[in-house]
Short mmCIF file of the C-alpha atoms (twelve columns), coordinates in Angstrom:
data_MODEL
# 
_entry.id   MODEL 
# 
loop_
_atom_site.group_PDB 
_atom_site.id 
_atom_site.type_symbol 
_atom_site.label_atom_id 
_atom_site.label_alt_id 
_atom_site.label_comp_id 
_atom_site.label_asym_id 
_atom_site.label_seq_id 
_atom_site.Cartn_x 
_atom_site.Cartn_y 
_atom_site.Cartn_z 
_atom_site.pdbx_PDB_model_num 
ATOM 1   C CA . MET A 1   4.383  -15.665 34.132  1 
ATOM 2   C CA . ARG A 2   2.647  -15.484 31.022  1 
ATOM 3   C CA . GLU A 3   0.076  -12.944 29.987  1 
ATOM 4   C CA . ALA A 4   -3.132 -14.124 28.550  1 
ATOM 5   C CA . LYS A 5   -3.801 -13.681 24.790  1 
ATOM 6   C CA . GLY A 6   -3.835 -10.094 23.551  1 
ATOM 7   C CA . GLY A 7   -1.234 -8.909  26.324  1 
ATOM 8   C CA . ARG A 8   2.063  -7.825  25.718  1 
ATOM 9   C CA . GLY A 9   4.057  -10.709 24.534  1 
ATOM 10  C CA . ARG A 10  7.376  -11.163 23.003  1 
ATOM 11  C CA . ASN A 11  6.321  -10.937 19.688  1 
ATOM 12  C CA . ARG A 12  3.446  -8.164  20.122  1 
ATOM 13  C CA . ARG A 13  4.339  -4.626  19.020  1 
ATOM 14  C CA . VAL A 14  3.383  -1.950  21.321  1 
ATOM 15  C CA . ARG A 15  2.418  1.532   19.951  1 
ATOM 16  C CA . LYS A 16  1.958  4.842   22.006  1 
ATOM 17  C CA . LYS A 17  -1.253 6.299   21.431  1 
ATOM 18  C CA . GLY A 18  -1.642 9.959   20.969  1 
ATOM 19  C CA . GLY A 19  1.841  10.555  19.424  1 
ATOM 20  C CA . PRO A 20  3.067  12.100  16.541  1 
ATOM 21  C CA . GLY A 21  2.984  9.427   13.400  1 
ATOM 22  C CA . LYS A 22  5.937  9.317   11.303  1 
ATOM 23  C CA . TRP A 23  4.753  12.083  9.069   1 
ATOM 24  C CA . ALA A 24  3.505  14.465  11.880  1 
ATOM 25  C CA . ARG A 25  7.112  15.853  12.743  1 
ATOM 26  C CA . ALA A 26  7.268  19.753  11.888  1 
ATOM 27  C CA . PRO A 27  9.904  19.948  9.134   1 
ATOM 28  C CA . ARG A 28  13.453 20.971  9.959   1 
ATOM 29  C CA . PRO A 29  14.606 24.413  9.362   1 
ATOM 30  C CA . ARG A 30  16.931 25.092  6.261   1 
ATOM 31  C CA . ALA A 31  20.725 25.662  6.685   1 
ATOM 32  C CA . ARG A 32  21.579 29.103  5.736   1 
ATOM 33  C CA . ARG A 33  23.002 29.352  2.279   1 
ATOM 34  C CA . LYS A 34  26.492 30.742  1.652   1 
ATOM 35  C CA . PRO A 35  26.887 34.043  -0.152  1 
ATOM 36  C CA . VAL A 36  26.624 33.685  -3.830  1 
ATOM 37  C CA . ARG A 37  30.422 35.314  -4.614  1 
ATOM 38  C CA . ARG A 38  32.327 32.651  -2.284  1 
ATOM 39  C CA . ARG A 39  29.996 29.736  -3.960  1 
ATOM 40  C CA . SER A 40  30.340 30.630  -7.471  1 
ATOM 41  C CA . ARG A 41  34.193 31.474  -7.068  1 
ATOM 42  C CA . ALA A 42  34.380 27.826  -5.416  1 
ATOM 43  C CA . ILE A 43  32.362 26.165  -8.104  1 
ATOM 44  C CA . LEU A 44  34.288 27.914  -10.839 1 
ATOM 45  C CA . VAL A 45  37.640 26.550  -9.078  1 
ATOM 46  C CA . LYS A 46  36.122 22.896  -8.874  1 
ATOM 47  C CA . ALA A 47  35.413 23.460  -12.371 1 
ATOM 48  C CA . MET A 48  38.691 24.619  -13.676 1 
ATOM 49  C CA . ALA A 49  40.451 21.456  -11.681 1 
ATOM 50  C CA . HIS A 50  39.425 19.428  -14.594 1 
ATOM 51  C CA . PRO A 51  41.810 19.210  -17.742 1 
ATOM 52  C CA . VAL A 52  39.183 18.718  -20.506 1 
ATOM 53  C CA . ARG A 53  37.471 22.125  -19.268 1 
ATOM 54  C CA . ARG A 54  40.833 23.866  -19.395 1 
ATOM 55  C CA . LEU A 55  41.463 22.490  -22.712 1 
ATOM 56  C CA . MET A 56  37.808 23.594  -24.005 1 
ATOM 57  C CA . LEU A 57  38.223 27.354  -22.827 1 
ATOM 58  C CA . ARG A 58  41.741 27.349  -24.506 1 
ATOM 59  C CA . GLU A 59  39.982 26.426  -27.495 1 
ATOM 60  C CA . LEU A 60  37.104 28.708  -27.512 1 
ATOM 61  C CA . ASN A 61  39.598 31.547  -26.837 1 
ATOM 62  C CA . ALA A 62  41.282 30.314  -30.162 1 
ATOM 63  C CA . ALA A 63  38.478 30.096  -32.155 1 
ATOM 64  C CA . GLY A 64  37.567 33.614  -31.050 1 
ATOM 65  C CA . GLY A 65  33.957 33.095  -31.673 1 
ATOM 66  C CA . PRO A 66  30.986 30.736  -30.383 1 
ATOM 67  C CA . CYS A 67  31.676 26.834  -30.976 1 
ATOM 68  C CA . SER A 68  29.255 24.136  -30.386 1 
ATOM 69  C CA . PRO A 69  29.967 21.322  -28.281 1 
ATOM 70  C CA . ALA A 70  30.552 19.169  -31.355 1 
ATOM 71  C CA . GLN A 71  33.058 21.612  -32.704 1 
ATOM 72  C CA . LEU A 72  34.709 21.711  -29.583 1 
ATOM 73  C CA . ALA A 73  34.930 17.750  -29.440 1 
ATOM 74  C CA . ARG A 74  36.372 17.703  -33.079 1 
ATOM 75  C CA . GLY A 75  39.038 20.025  -32.310 1 
ATOM 76  C CA . LEU A 76  40.006 18.284  -29.171 1 
ATOM 77  C CA . GLY A 77  39.455 14.608  -30.370 1 
ATOM 78  C CA . LEU A 78  36.615 13.814  -27.926 1 
ATOM 79  C CA . PRO A 79  33.467 12.039  -27.840 1 
ATOM 80  C CA . LEU A 80  30.949 13.935  -28.300 1 
ATOM 81  C CA . ALA A 81  28.957 13.281  -24.822 1 
ATOM 82  C CA . VAL A 82  32.234 14.220  -23.011 1 
ATOM 83  C CA . ALA A 83  32.572 17.633  -24.216 1 
ATOM 84  C CA . THR A 84  28.500 18.002  -23.945 1 
ATOM 85  C CA . TYR A 85  28.877 17.165  -20.357 1 
ATOM 86  C CA . HIS A 86  31.909 19.192  -19.756 1 
ATOM 87  C CA . ALA A 87  30.541 22.086  -21.540 1 
ATOM 88  C CA . SER A 88  27.478 22.129  -19.439 1 
ATOM 89  C CA . VAL A 89  29.395 22.250  -15.953 1 
ATOM 90  C CA . LEU A 90  31.379 25.311  -17.732 1 
ATOM 91  C CA . GLN A 91  28.291 27.027  -18.390 1 
ATOM 92  C CA . LYS A 92  26.599 26.232  -14.837 1 
ATOM 93  C CA . CYS A 93  29.728 27.801  -13.348 1 
ATOM 94  C CA . GLY A 94  29.565 30.764  -15.202 1 
ATOM 95  C CA . ALA A 95  32.723 30.703  -17.119 1 
ATOM 96  C CA . VAL A 96  30.890 30.283  -20.768 1 
ATOM 97  C CA . GLU A 97  27.221 31.117  -22.209 1 
ATOM 98  C CA . ALA A 98  24.965 29.471  -24.361 1 
ATOM 99  C CA . THR A 99  23.691 31.388  -27.593 1 
ATOM 100 C CA . LYS A 100 21.236 30.381  -30.318 1 
ATOM 101 C CA . ALA A 101 22.328 28.421  -33.264 1 
ATOM 102 C CA . GLU A 102 22.622 30.711  -36.276 1 
ATOM 103 C CA . ASP A 103 21.065 29.554  -39.482 1 
ATOM 104 C CA . GLY A 104 22.317 29.354  -43.059 1 
# 
């Protein structure tokens, strides 16, 4: 049997009345974070896994003072963008720190 117009036909979408909408759901509780020590060690180990970052740290040790990413790029023969990216990764994991540029 076929239903009359406006009935529950094959192509008609049915929505439950009064139920929560798509945006009315309660937010999920966040997962607990790992302790900072373990997390920072894992990040540092991952950062040291890349050979360019190890070379950069050796270059910084040899220089004995602060170096800019441009100086590191020249010393290692890398493009500036690559040296800047790897320097920012080292900074995020806490292996190096940024300093202000000296004038003069």
